[in-house]
Backbone as JSON, one array per atom type, in Angstrom:
{
  "sequence": "MNGSRWACWIALPCAVALWTLIALGVQTPLLPSPAAVLDTFWQATQSGELPEHLLVTLRRVLFAFVLAMALGTLLGVWMGRSRLANAVLDPLLVLFLNLPALVTIILLYVWFGLVEAAAVLAVVINKVPNVAVTVREGARSIDPKLEQMALVYRFTRWQRIRHVWLPQLFPYLMAATRGGLALIWKIVLVVELLGRSDGIGFQLHMAFQVFDVASILAYSLAFIAVVQLIELALLQPLERRASSWREAGVRHA",
  "N": [[-16.97, -30.79, 16.94], [-17.8, -28.94, 18.94], [-18.95, -30.77, 20.68], [-16.73, -32.24, 21.56], [-15.38, -30.27, 22.96], [-17.17, -29.72, 25.05], [-17.1, -32.22, 26.26], [-14.49, -32.23, 27.2], [-14.55, -30.17, 29.13], [-16.26, -31.34, 30.95], [-14.99, -33.74, 31.63], [-12.6, -32.95, 32.85], [-13.18, -31.68, 35.48], [-14.33, -33.95, 36.63], [-12.18, -35.73, 36.69], [-10.46, -34.38, 38.47], [-12.05, -34.42, 40.76], [-12.2, -37.19, 41.24], [-9.48, -37.71, 41.67], [-9.16, -36.24, 44.05], [-10.81, -37.65, 45.83], [-9.55, -40.18, 45.9], [-7.05, -39.44, 46.93], [-7.78, -38.49, 49.46], [-8.7, -40.84, 50.48], [-6.5, -42.63, 50.6], [-4.58, -41.22, 52.02], [-1.7, -40.42, 51.97], [1.6, -39.03, 51.6], [2.66, -39.64, 49.16], [0.67, -39.49, 47.32], [-0.52, -36.69, 46.88], [-3.26, -34.41, 47.46], [-5.23, -32.5, 45.03], [-5.49, -29.93, 46.1], [-3.24, -29.73, 47.78], [-1.2, -29.89, 45.89], [-1.74, -27.59, 44.43], [-1.26, -25.68, 46.41], [1.5, -26.06, 46.79], [2.37, -25.3, 44.25], [1.63, -22.59, 44.27], [3.22, -21.56, 46.35], [5.8, -22.02, 45.28], [5.64, -20.37, 43.08], [5.27, -17.85, 44.23], [7.7, -17.53, 45.56], [9.34, -17.21, 43.45], [10.79, -19.21, 42.38], [9.66, -21.24, 40.73], [8.8, -19.76, 38.32], [11.35, -18.92, 37.47], [12.83, -21.3, 36.89], [11.09, -22.4, 35.05], [11.19, -20.58, 32.9], [13.84, -20.93, 32.11], [13.8, -23.57, 31.16], [11.91, -23.3, 29.08], [13.3, -21.58, 27.41], [15.38, -23.25, 26.53], [13.84, -25.16, 25.21], [12.76, -23.56, 23.16], [15.08, -22.7, 21.68], [16.11, -25.22, 20.86], [13.92, -26.21, 19.45], [13.57, -24.37, 17.3], [16.03, -24.66, 15.93], [15.97, -27.43, 15.33], [13.64, -27.65, 13.72], [14.32, -25.97, 11.57], [16.69, -27.17, 10.5], [15.77, -29.8, 10.1], [13.65, -29.38, 8.3], [14.97, -28.34, 6.02], [16.63, -30.52, 5.43], [14.68, -32.51, 5.0], [13.23, -31.52, 2.77], [15.29, -31.47, 0.87], [15.95, -34.23, 0.68], [13.49, -35.19, -0.16], [13.22, -34.07, -2.67], [15.43, -34.85, -4.09], [16.68, -37.73, -5.43], [19.21, -38.84, -5.22], [20.29, -37.62, -2.91], [18.47, -38.64, -1.05], [18.98, -41.41, -1.24], [21.6, -41.53, -0.28], [21.48, -40.37, 2.28], [19.4, -41.6, 3.65], [20.01, -44.1, 5.08], [21.51, -43.03, 7.25], [19.57, -41.44, 8.4], [17.7, -43.31, 9.28], [19.3, -44.58, 11.16], [19.71, -42.56, 13.13], [17.09, -42.12, 13.84], [16.51, -44.39, 15.28], [18.27, -44.27, 17.33], [18.61, -44.16, 20.76], [17.44, -41.47, 22.79], [18.61, -41.06, 25.26], [21.16, -42.16, 25.0], [22.35, -40.4, 23.16], [22.34, -38.01, 24.65], [24.0, -38.64, 26.85], [26.44, -39.22, 25.54], [27.08, -36.73, 24.34], [27.37, -35.12, 26.58], [29.58, -36.38, 27.72], [31.51, -35.96, 25.74], [31.57, -33.14, 25.33], [31.22, -32.0, 27.78], [29.37, -30.83, 30.7], [27.72, -28.65, 29.57], [25.8, -25.84, 28.29], [25.55, -25.77, 25.49], [25.94, -28.45, 24.73], [23.71, -29.61, 25.88], [21.52, -28.44, 24.46], [22.22, -29.21, 21.86], [22.01, -31.97, 22.0], [19.25, -32.32, 22.19], [18.44, -31.27, 19.72], [19.66, -33.04, 17.88], [18.21, -35.34, 18.39], [15.69, -34.64, 17.5], [15.75, -33.66, 14.83], [15.81, -35.85, 12.84], [13.12, -36.81, 12.97], [11.61, -34.6, 12.11], [12.68, -34.34, 9.53], [11.89, -36.75, 8.27], [9.08, -36.47, 8.2], [8.73, -34.07, 6.7], [9.99, -34.81, 4.37], [8.19, -36.61, 3.19], [6.18, -34.82, 2.55], [7.51, -33.18, 0.68], [7.88, -35.01, -1.36], [5.29, -35.32, -2.24], [4.57, -33.05, -3.59], [2.79, -31.42, -6.11], [3.53, -32.11, -9.41], [2.45, -30.78, -11.61], [1.88, -28.23, -10.72], [4.46, -27.38, -10.3], [5.37, -27.32, -12.94], [3.72, -25.3, -13.92], [4.74, -23.15, -12.48], [7.24, -22.95, -13.65], [6.53, -22.28, -16.28], [5.39, -19.75, -15.93], [7.57, -18.48, -15.07], [8.38, -18.23, -12.34], [10.18, -16.85, -9.61], [12.7, -18.28, -7.4], [11.94, -17.72, -4.75], [9.19, -17.13, -5.11], [8.27, -19.61, -5.97], [8.74, -21.13, -3.68], [7.04, -19.83, -1.85], [4.43, -19.79, -3.05], [3.98, -22.27, -4.22], [5.35, -24.46, -2.95], [5.15, -24.07, -0.05], [2.26, -23.97, 0.59], [1.57, -26.64, 0.05], [3.3, -28.07, 1.63], [2.55, -27.33, 4.12], [0.64, -28.86, 5.85], [2.31, -30.99, 6.59], [4.41, -29.67, 7.81], [3.05, -28.63, 10.02], [2.37, -30.99, 11.32], [4.94, -31.9, 11.96], [5.66, -29.83, 13.63], [3.86, -29.99, 15.81], [4.45, -32.61, 16.72], [7.09, -32.12, 17.26], [7.12, -30.27, 19.43], [5.92, -31.86, 21.38], [7.81, -33.89, 21.68], [10.29, -32.59, 22.09], [10.17, -31.1, 24.52], [10.03, -33.12, 26.37], [12.48, -34.42, 26.04], [14.17, -32.32, 26.72], [13.68, -32.12, 29.46], [14.85, -34.51, 30.37], [17.49, -34.02, 29.65], [18.06, -31.86, 31.34], [17.74, -33.08, 33.79], [19.85, -34.89, 33.83], [22.22, -33.39, 33.5], [22.18, -30.58, 34.06], [21.98, -27.62, 36.13], [19.73, -26.22, 36.56], [16.33, -25.42, 35.61], [13.19, -27.11, 34.76], [13.46, -29.91, 34.66], [15.7, -30.34, 36.31], [14.63, -29.49, 38.76], [12.62, -31.4, 39.1], [14.21, -33.63, 39.46], [15.46, -32.99, 41.9], [13.21, -32.95, 43.57], [12.47, -35.6, 43.4], [14.51, -36.83, 44.78], [13.82, -36.48, 47.44], [11.36, -37.58, 47.55], [9.22, -35.82, 47.03], [6.31, -35.58, 46.01], [4.29, -33.73, 45.57], [5.63, -31.42, 44.69], [6.75, -32.45, 42.36], [4.46, -32.91, 40.81], [3.4, -30.31, 40.73], [5.36, -28.76, 39.34], [5.42, -30.2, 36.96], [2.75, -29.99, 35.99], [2.63, -27.24, 35.65], [4.38, -26.79, 33.52], [3.19, -28.35, 31.53], [0.81, -26.93, 31.24], [1.73, -24.55, 30.1], [2.72, -25.47, 27.62], [0.31, -26.39, 26.53], [-1.01, -23.97, 26.34], [0.49, -22.72, 24.36], [-0.21, -24.34, 22.21], [-3.01, -23.75, 21.99], [-3.09, -20.95, 21.74], [-1.33, -20.28, 19.7], [-0.58, -22.35, 17.74], [-3.03, -23.59, 16.86], [-4.64, -21.29, 15.96], [-2.91, -20.47, 13.89], [-2.99, -22.68, 12.2], [-5.7, -22.67, 11.46], [-5.85, -20.24, 10.09], [-4.06, -20.65, 7.95], [-5.33, -22.8, 6.71], [-7.72, -21.64, 5.84], [-6.64, -19.86, 4.06], [-5.58, -21.59, 2.15], [-7.94, -22.81, 1.24], [-9.21, -20.6, 0.12], [-7.47, -20.13, -1.94], [-7.92, -22.4, -3.5], [-10.58, -22.0, -4.29], [-10.31, -19.78, -5.91], [-8.83, -20.79, -7.91]],
  "CA": [[-15.98, -29.99, 17.66], [-18.41, -28.45, 20.16], [-19.13, -31.89, 21.57], [-15.45, -32.59, 22.17], [-15.06, -29.24, 23.94], [-18.0, -29.96, 26.23], [-16.58, -33.42, 26.91], [-13.27, -31.86, 27.92], [-14.92, -29.41, 30.33], [-16.91, -32.25, 31.9], [-14.04, -34.76, 32.06], [-11.58, -32.39, 33.73], [-13.63, -31.64, 36.88], [-14.54, -35.33, 37.11], [-10.86, -36.3, 37.0], [-9.98, -33.73, 39.68], [-12.86, -34.94, 41.88], [-11.76, -38.56, 41.49], [-8.15, -37.6, 42.27], [-9.33, -35.77, 45.43], [-11.38, -38.75, 46.63], [-8.53, -41.21, 46.1], [-6.04, -38.88, 47.83], [-8.35, -38.47, 50.82], [-8.86, -42.21, 50.93], [-5.22, -43.31, 50.91], [-3.9, -40.42, 53.04], [-0.25, -40.62, 51.94], [2.3, -37.95, 50.88], [3.0, -40.09, 47.81], [-0.42, -39.08, 46.44], [-1.11, -35.49, 47.47], [-4.52, -33.96, 46.88], [-5.09, -31.33, 44.15], [-5.29, -28.72, 46.91], [-1.85, -29.71, 48.22], [-0.38, -29.57, 44.72], [-1.98, -26.17, 44.14], [-0.56, -24.9, 47.44], [2.92, -26.13, 46.46], [2.54, -24.48, 43.06], [1.52, -21.19, 44.66], [4.41, -21.19, 47.12], [6.94, -21.97, 44.36], [5.46, -19.19, 42.23], [5.49, -16.68, 45.07], [9.13, -17.42, 45.85], [10.05, -16.93, 42.2], [11.55, -20.4, 41.98], [9.02, -21.9, 39.59], [8.96, -18.98, 37.09], [12.76, -18.89, 37.05], [13.2, -22.57, 36.26], [10.22, -22.58, 33.9], [11.73, -19.77, 31.81], [15.08, -21.57, 31.66], [13.41, -24.73, 30.34], [11.26, -22.8, 27.86], [14.36, -21.04, 26.54], [16.04, -24.39, 25.89], [12.88, -25.74, 24.27], [12.66, -22.66, 22.01], [16.29, -22.8, 20.88], [16.19, -26.55, 20.26], [12.82, -26.35, 18.5], [13.86, -23.58, 16.09], [17.13, -25.3, 15.21], [15.54, -28.73, 14.81], [12.69, -27.44, 12.64], [15.02, -25.41, 10.42], [17.57, -28.19, 9.91], [14.95, -30.93, 9.65], [12.89, -28.99, 7.11], [15.91, -28.28, 4.89], [17.03, -31.89, 5.12], [13.54, -33.24, 4.46], [12.96, -31.03, 1.41], [16.39, -31.93, 0.02], [15.8, -35.67, 0.46], [12.27, -35.42, -0.9], [13.34, -33.6, -4.04], [16.62, -35.41, -4.73], [16.81, -39.17, -5.22], [20.59, -39.12, -4.79], [20.4, -37.23, -1.5], [17.69, -39.58, -0.26], [19.67, -42.7, -1.22], [22.81, -41.42, 0.53], [21.21, -39.96, 3.66], [18.35, -42.39, 4.3], [20.53, -44.99, 6.14], [21.86, -42.24, 8.43], [18.32, -40.99, 9.0], [17.16, -44.47, 10.0], [20.17, -44.8, 12.32], [19.43, -41.57, 14.18], [15.71, -42.33, 14.31], [16.49, -45.51, 16.23], [19.25, -44.04, 18.39], [17.91, -43.68, 21.96], [17.78, -40.1, 23.2], [19.49, -41.13, 26.43], [22.53, -42.4, 24.52], [22.83, -39.15, 22.58], [22.57, -37.05, 25.73], [25.18, -39.05, 27.61], [27.63, -39.07, 24.7], [27.41, -35.32, 24.17], [27.87, -34.64, 27.87], [30.93, -36.93, 27.89], [32.42, -35.35, 24.77], [31.66, -31.67, 25.42], [31.06, -31.55, 29.15], [28.02, -30.46, 31.13], [27.55, -27.26, 29.15], [24.51, -25.54, 27.68], [25.57, -26.13, 24.07], [25.77, -29.89, 24.63], [22.32, -29.91, 26.23], [20.65, -28.07, 23.34], [22.59, -30.02, 20.69], [21.46, -33.32, 22.21], [17.83, -32.26, 21.85], [18.33, -31.05, 18.28], [20.03, -34.28, 17.18], [17.13, -36.3, 18.55], [14.46, -34.2, 16.85], [15.92, -33.41, 13.4], [15.36, -36.95, 11.99], [11.65, -36.88, 12.94], [11.15, -33.53, 11.23], [13.11, -34.64, 8.16], [11.05, -37.83, 7.72], [7.76, -35.93, 7.93], [8.79, -33.1, 5.62], [10.37, -35.53, 3.15], [6.96, -37.11, 2.56], [5.49, -33.68, 1.96], [8.25, -32.77, -0.52], [7.61, -36.0, -2.4], [3.9, -35.23, -2.69], [4.32, -31.78, -4.29], [2.17, -31.65, -7.41], [4.43, -31.71, -10.5], [1.77, -29.85, -12.52], [2.09, -26.89, -10.18], [5.86, -27.07, -10.58], [5.44, -26.94, -14.36], [3.09, -23.99, -14.05], [5.69, -22.16, -11.97], [8.29, -22.79, -14.66], [5.94, -21.58, -17.42], [5.22, -18.34, -15.57], [8.9, -17.99, -14.67], [8.43, -17.86, -10.93], [11.48, -16.86, -8.96], [12.79, -19.33, -6.39], [11.14, -17.32, -3.6], [7.79, -17.29, -5.47], [7.97, -21.05, -5.97], [8.67, -21.58, -2.28], [5.89, -19.23, -1.17], [3.13, -20.05, -3.66], [3.85, -23.66, -4.68], [5.81, -25.44, -1.97], [4.65, -23.9, 1.32], [0.87, -24.43, 0.8], [1.49, -28.11, 0.01], [4.09, -28.61, 2.74], [2.06, -26.84, 5.41], [0.15, -29.91, 6.76], [3.44, -31.77, 7.08], [5.13, -28.81, 8.75], [2.27, -28.57, 11.24], [2.53, -32.29, 11.99], [6.28, -31.91, 12.53], [5.69, -28.85, 14.72], [3.17, -30.56, 16.98], [5.27, -33.71, 17.22], [8.33, -31.57, 17.78], [6.91, -29.73, 20.77], [5.64, -32.97, 22.3], [9.02, -34.66, 21.92], [11.42, -31.78, 22.53], [10.14, -30.72, 25.93], [10.32, -34.31, 27.16], [13.93, -34.64, 25.99], [14.8, -31.25, 27.49], [13.61, -32.46, 30.89], [15.87, -35.54, 30.62], [18.79, -33.34, 29.55], [18.25, -31.08, 32.56], [17.85, -34.02, 34.92], [21.15, -35.57, 33.81], [23.44, -32.6, 33.49], [22.07, -29.14, 34.27], [21.72, -27.23, 37.52], [18.53, -25.39, 36.58], [15.29, -25.91, 34.72], [12.15, -27.97, 35.34], [14.01, -31.26, 34.83], [16.54, -30.33, 37.52], [13.74, -29.41, 39.92], [11.98, -32.71, 39.26], [15.23, -34.52, 40.02], [15.62, -32.64, 43.31], [12.01, -33.39, 44.28], [12.52, -37.06, 43.44], [15.46, -37.24, 45.81], [13.18, -36.45, 48.76], [10.01, -38.1, 47.34], [8.28, -34.71, 47.13], [5.41, -35.78, 44.88], [3.55, -32.49, 45.33], [6.47, -30.55, 43.85], [6.86, -33.09, 41.04], [3.21, -32.65, 40.07], [3.23, -28.87, 40.54], [6.25, -28.32, 38.26], [5.01, -30.87, 35.72], [1.51, -29.41, 35.51], [2.91, -25.87, 35.2], [4.97, -26.83, 32.19], [2.17, -28.86, 30.62], [-0.12, -25.83, 31.0], [2.37, -23.62, 29.16], [2.72, -26.11, 26.3], [-1.06, -26.38, 26.05], [-1.31, -22.59, 25.98], [1.13, -22.5, 23.05], [-1.06, -25.03, 21.24], [-4.29, -23.07, 21.82], [-2.95, -19.54, 21.38], [-0.45, -20.07, 18.55], [-0.61, -23.35, 16.68], [-4.38, -23.76, 16.3], [-4.98, -20.15, 15.1], [-2.08, -20.5, 12.68], [-3.5, -23.73, 11.33], [-6.98, -22.22, 10.9], [-5.59, -19.18, 9.11], [-3.44, -21.25, 6.77], [-6.33, -23.63, 6.05], [-8.63, -20.74, 5.12], [-5.87, -19.31, 2.93], [-5.5, -22.63, 1.12], [-9.27, -22.97, 0.68], [-9.45, -19.45, -0.74], [-6.67, -20.33, -3.14], [-8.59, -23.42, -4.32], [-11.79, -21.4, -4.86], [-9.93, -18.83, -6.96], [-8.09, -21.5, -8.97]],
  "C": [[-16.54, -29.47, 18.98], [-18.6, -29.56, 21.17], [-17.84, -32.27, 22.28], [-15.05, -31.56, 23.21], [-15.87, -29.43, 25.21], [-17.51, -31.19, 26.99], [-15.34, -33.11, 27.72], [-13.6, -31.13, 29.22], [-15.61, -30.28, 31.38], [-15.89, -33.23, 32.48], [-13.02, -34.21, 33.06], [-12.02, -32.28, 35.19], [-13.86, -33.03, 37.46], [-13.21, -35.98, 37.5], [-10.3, -35.7, 38.28], [-10.73, -34.25, 40.9], [-12.44, -36.36, 42.25], [-10.39, -38.58, 42.16], [-8.28, -37.2, 43.75], [-9.85, -36.9, 46.32], [-10.34, -39.83, 46.92], [-7.46, -40.72, 47.08], [-6.53, -38.84, 49.27], [-8.47, -39.89, 51.38], [-7.56, -42.87, 51.37], [-4.42, -42.56, 51.97], [-2.39, -40.7, 53.08], [0.39, -39.46, 51.18], [2.67, -38.34, 49.44], [1.88, -39.82, 46.81], [-1.1, -37.87, 47.07], [-2.41, -35.12, 46.77], [-4.28, -32.8, 45.92], [-4.86, -30.04, 44.93], [-3.85, -28.59, 47.38], [-0.91, -29.36, 47.07], [-0.52, -28.09, 44.36], [-1.27, -25.28, 45.14], [0.95, -24.9, 47.18], [3.25, -25.26, 45.24], [2.55, -23.0, 43.42], [2.76, -20.73, 45.42], [5.64, -21.08, 46.22], [6.86, -20.76, 43.44], [5.76, -17.91, 43.0], [6.97, -16.46, 45.37], [9.95, -17.07, 44.61], [10.8, -18.12, 41.65], [10.97, -21.05, 40.74], [9.13, -21.07, 38.31], [10.39, -18.97, 36.57], [13.14, -20.17, 36.3], [12.34, -22.85, 35.02], [10.75, -21.81, 32.69], [13.01, -20.37, 31.25], [14.75, -22.74, 30.73], [12.77, -24.29, 29.02], [12.29, -22.22, 26.89], [15.08, -22.17, 25.82], [15.11, -25.04, 24.86], [12.8, -24.88, 23.01], [13.87, -22.78, 21.11], [16.35, -24.13, 20.14], [15.11, -26.72, 19.19], [13.11, -25.61, 17.2], [14.96, -24.23, 15.27], [16.7, -26.61, 14.57], [14.58, -28.58, 13.64], [13.39, -26.91, 11.39], [15.87, -26.46, 9.72], [16.77, -29.36, 9.36], [14.16, -30.62, 8.4], [13.79, -28.95, 5.88], [16.32, -29.68, 4.46], [15.9, -32.67, 4.47], [13.21, -32.82, 3.04], [14.03, -31.53, 0.44], [16.24, -33.41, -0.32], [14.54, -35.98, -0.35], [12.35, -35.04, -2.36], [14.52, -34.18, -4.79], [16.73, -36.9, -4.41], [18.2, -39.53, -4.71], [20.76, -38.8, -3.31], [19.65, -38.21, -0.61], [18.39, -40.94, -0.13], [20.89, -42.67, -0.29], [22.48, -41.21, 2.01], [20.19, -40.82, 4.39], [18.9, -43.37, 5.35], [20.92, -44.23, 7.41], [20.6, -41.78, 9.17], [17.7, -42.11, 9.83], [17.97, -44.74, 11.27], [19.83, -43.84, 13.46], [18.0, -41.66, 14.69], [15.65, -43.4, 15.39], [17.52, -45.37, 17.35], [18.53, -43.49, 19.63], [18.38, -42.29, 22.36], [18.76, -40.1, 24.36], [20.94, -41.33, 26.02], [23.13, -41.12, 23.96], [23.19, -38.14, 23.66], [23.84, -37.38, 26.49], [26.45, -38.84, 26.81], [28.04, -37.61, 24.57], [27.92, -34.7, 25.47], [29.3, -35.14, 28.12], [31.92, -36.22, 26.98], [32.65, -33.86, 25.0], [31.55, -31.13, 26.84], [29.63, -31.13, 29.45], [27.77, -28.99, 30.85], [26.22, -27.09, 28.42], [24.45, -25.99, 26.22], [25.34, -27.63, 23.88], [24.32, -30.28, 24.93], [21.38, -29.62, 25.07], [20.93, -28.94, 22.12], [22.02, -31.43, 20.81], [19.98, -33.36, 21.83], [17.65, -32.13, 20.35], [18.6, -32.33, 17.5], [18.9, -35.31, 17.27], [15.87, -35.92, 17.79], [14.58, -34.04, 15.34], [15.45, -34.59, 12.53], [13.84, -37.06, 11.89], [11.07, -35.81, 12.02], [11.46, -33.86, 9.78], [12.22, -35.71, 7.52], [9.67, -37.29, 7.35], [7.76, -34.99, 6.73], [9.18, -33.77, 4.3], [9.13, -36.08, 2.42], [6.16, -35.98, 1.91], [6.17, -33.22, 0.68], [8.02, -33.74, -1.67], [6.23, -35.85, -3.01], [3.58, -33.92, -3.4], [3.86, -32.06, -5.71], [3.11, -31.2, -8.54], [3.78, -30.74, -11.49], [1.93, -28.4, -12.04], [3.54, -26.44, -10.38], [6.03, -26.62, -12.03], [4.83, -25.58, -14.6], [4.04, -22.89, -13.59], [6.81, -21.9, -12.97], [7.76, -21.99, -15.86], [5.82, -20.08, -17.14], [6.5, -17.72, -15.01], [8.9, -17.43, -13.24], [9.88, -17.82, -10.47], [11.5, -17.98, -7.92], [11.92, -18.99, -5.17], [9.65, -17.48, -3.89], [7.39, -18.75, -5.5], [7.83, -21.57, -4.54], [7.38, -21.09, -1.63], [4.55, -19.71, -1.72], [2.91, -21.5, -4.09], [4.2, -24.65, -3.57], [5.14, -25.3, -0.61], [3.19, -24.34, 1.5], [0.75, -25.95, 0.83], [2.26, -28.75, 1.16], [3.48, -28.28, 4.1], [1.51, -27.93, 6.32], [1.28, -30.74, 7.35], [4.27, -30.96, 8.08], [4.38, -28.7, 10.08], [2.38, -29.87, 12.03], [3.9, -32.37, 12.66], [6.38, -30.95, 13.72], [5.04, -29.41, 15.99], [3.97, -31.71, 17.59], [6.55, -33.21, 17.84], [8.19, -31.03, 19.19], [6.69, -30.85, 21.78], [6.9, -33.73, 22.66], [10.12, -33.83, 22.57], [11.35, -31.47, 24.02], [10.4, -31.91, 26.84], [11.83, -34.58, 27.2], [14.67, -33.58, 26.78], [14.78, -31.56, 28.98], [14.64, -33.52, 31.24], [17.26, -34.92, 30.6], [19.07, -32.56, 30.83], [18.44, -31.99, 33.77], [19.25, -34.61, 35.0], [22.33, -34.64, 33.98], [23.33, -31.11, 33.64], [21.72, -28.85, 35.72], [20.55, -26.26, 37.61], [17.53, -25.97, 35.59], [14.31, -26.84, 35.43], [12.68, -29.38, 35.59], [14.88, -31.37, 36.06], [15.69, -30.3, 38.78], [13.02, -30.72, 40.17], [12.96, -33.72, 39.88], [15.41, -34.26, 41.51], [14.41, -33.1, 44.13], [11.99, -34.91, 44.41], [13.43, -37.55, 44.56], [14.83, -37.32, 47.2], [11.72, -36.94, 48.68], [8.94, -37.03, 47.54], [7.35, -34.75, 45.91], [4.63, -34.52, 44.56], [4.34, -31.54, 44.44], [6.61, -31.13, 42.45], [5.62, -32.77, 40.2], [3.03, -31.16, 39.79], [4.09, -28.37, 39.38], [5.83, -28.94, 36.92], [3.76, -30.23, 35.14], [1.7, -27.98, 35.01], [3.46, -25.88, 33.78], [3.98, -27.35, 31.16], [1.16, -27.76, 30.27], [0.45, -24.84, 29.99], [2.37, -24.19, 27.75], [1.32, -26.13, 25.71], [-1.48, -24.98, 25.63], [-0.71, -22.24, 24.62], [0.29, -23.14, 21.95], [-2.33, -24.24, 20.94], [-4.13, -21.66, 21.27], [-2.15, -19.31, 20.1], [-0.69, -21.06, 17.43], [-1.99, -23.5, 16.05], [-4.83, -22.54, 15.48], [-4.18, -20.11, 13.81], [-2.59, -21.53, 11.69], [-4.82, -23.31, 10.69], [-6.77, -21.16, 9.83], [-5.01, -19.74, 7.83], [-4.44, -22.1, 6.0], [-7.31, -22.76, 5.25], [-7.95, -20.13, 3.92], [-5.81, -20.33, 1.79], [-6.86, -22.83, 0.44], [-9.62, -21.82, -0.26], [-8.69, -19.58, -2.05], [-7.31, -21.35, -4.08], [-9.82, -22.84, -5.02], [-11.46, -20.46, -6.03], [-9.23, -19.54, -8.13], [-9.03, -21.89, -10.11]]
}
């Protein structure tokens, strides 16, 4: 782990240095230097434009993520625990897994108009199948002996969920969470590019119209930095805490 961290700290400055050398060599606005991108980022931040659009996009990502995780988890557990539900819903799940996100976005915009609800719903529809597939595998792998123990000790439904299901589903939920964030923010940008008048995706579209590569990189790197911060400050500590909790449970078992 320490080696990978050192490698990251070494690779990043090397990549920036290489980017700077190439930008200085080609001398074109289509490949701005890191300094030019940083200057564009600073100006957009000072004007309030970047924080405003960043917050709009993050709000859409949050709403879509919460809805997709909740619906996908319920669907996945249901399909994993019920053969009938799995047999009936699996063909639909496969269909939506292979349905291009662009098609879903366009159809919802055509049916409901260029409204916020259609934008968020398009993201949710594209993410729910991925969550359901991952969680379904976790629900299938729940240890039946632990289920029997819960029945013997007359656990309530909430106790079964908390002490039997969640510890075993946690790795699958974390996988769905990480995959969800990686996929959802990309789809949100496409949704904003096609039919919204605000957000990072809209700003990227406007920058593309005038070939403003510095703005494209500045807005993209700002959002990537926020997503990475969520990973480091929230997801990784949560995973470490849950892993230690599970290990403690095994030691006491």
